[in-house]
C-alpha positions as CSV (number, residue, x, y, z in Angstrom):
1,X,0.0,0.0,0.0
2,X,1.1,3.5,-0.7
3,X,1.6,6.2,2.0
4,X,-1.7,7.7,0.8
5,X,-3.5,4.3,1.2
6,X,-2.1,3.8,4.7
7,X,-3.0,7.3,5.7
8,X,-6.6,6.9,4.4
9,X,-6.9,3.6,6.4
10,X,-5.8,5.3,9.6
11,X,-8.2,8.2,9.0
12,X,-11.0,5.7,8.5
13,X,-10.1,3.7,11.6
14,X,-10.2,7.0,13.5
15,X,-13.6,7.9,12.0
16,X,-12.2,11.0,10.2
17,X,-13.4,9.8,6.8
18,X,-16.2,7.5,5.6
19,X,-15.8,4.1,3.9
20,X,-16.9,5.8,0.6
21,X,-13.8,8.0,0.8
22,X,-11.4,5.1,1.1
23,X,-9.2,4.5,-2.0
24,X,-10.2,1.5,-4.2
25,X,-7.0,-0.3,-3.4
26,X,-7.7,-0.2,0.4
27,X,-11.2,-1.5,-0.1
28,X,-10.0,-4.3,-2.4
29,X,-7.2,-5.3,0.0
30,X,-9.5,-5.3,3.0
31,X,-11.9,-7.6,1.1
32,X,-9.1,-10.0,0.1
33,X,-7.9,-10.1,3.8
34,X,-11.4,-10.8,5.1
35,X,-12.4,-13.4,2.5
36,X,-9.2,-15.3,3.0
37,X,-9.0,-14.9,6.8
38,X,-5.5,-13.5,6.6
39,X,-4.2,-12.7,10.1
40,X,-1.3,-10.4,10.9
41,X,1.5,-11.9,13.0
42,X,2.4,-10.5,16.4
43,X,4.7,-7.5,15.9
44,X,7.0,-5.3,17.9
45,X,9.7,-2.6,17.5
46,X,13.1,-3.6,18.7
47,X,15.5,-1.3,20.6
48,X,17.2,-0.8,17.2
49,X,13.9,0.8,16.1
50,X,13.3,-1.9,13.4
51,X,10.0,-3.7,13.2
52,X,9.9,-7.4,14.0
53,X,7.3,-10.1,13.7
54,X,7.0,-13.4,15.6
55,X,7.8,-16.2,13.2
56,X,5.9,-19.3,14.6
57,X,6.9,-22.7,13.3
58,X,3.7,-24.5,14.1
59,X,3.7,-26.4,10.8
60,X,7.1,-27.8,11.5
61,X,6.4,-29.5,14.8
62,X,8.6,-32.5,13.9
63,X,11.6,-30.1,13.7
64,X,10.9,-28.7,17.2
65,X,11.9,-25.2,16.1
66,X,11.5,-22.4,18.7
67,X,9.6,-19.3,17.6
68,X,11.8,-16.3,16.8
69,X,11.5,-12.6,16.1
70,X,12.5,-11.7,12.6
71,X,12.6,-8.4,10.7
72,X,9.3,-7.7,9.0
73,X,11.1,-7.7,5.6
74,X,11.6,-11.4,6.0
75,X,7.9,-12.1,6.2
76,X,7.5,-12.7,2.5
77,X,10.3,-15.2,2.5
78,X,8.5,-17.4,5.1
79,X,5.0,-16.7,3.8
80,X,5.1,-16.3,0.0
81,X,1.6,-17.8,-0.3
82,X,0.1,-14.7,1.3
83,X,1.7,-12.2,-1.1
84,X,0.9,-14.5,-4.1
85,X,-2.7,-14.8,-3.0
86,X,-3.1,-11.0,-2.7
87,X,-1.3,-10.4,-6.1
88,X,-3.5,-13.0,-7.8
89,X,-6.7,-11.5,-6.3
90,X,-5.8,-8.0,-7.5
91,X,-5.2,-9.4,-11.0
92,X,-8.5,-11.3,-11.3
93,X,-10.8,-8.7,-9.7
94,X,-13.0,-7.4,-12.5
95,X,-12.5,-3.6,-13.1
96,X,-16.2,-3.1,-13.4
97,X,-16.7,-4.4,-9.8
98,X,-14.1,-2.1,-8.3
99,X,-15.3,0.9,-6.4
100,X,-14.8,4.3,-8.0
């Protein structure tokens, strides 16, 4: 999302603008997230002021890996299916169904 999209989302969440004023990309992304039940990981800022997310290794129980905090930039490396899903949904969403 662009800076403009993120700003509009924050304004909406703080009830400063209506849903009709949200950019099309924000509405489409929110729809994709809701329909696919995509959950954000737990996140925090480190003392180095970088953002980290908690990488959980639930699907690798047989390896007995401990959860770890990774930089948020690494999220796509461990969860490529989420980025692919969003990109594919953006591509197939008919233009005439998008909000103006």
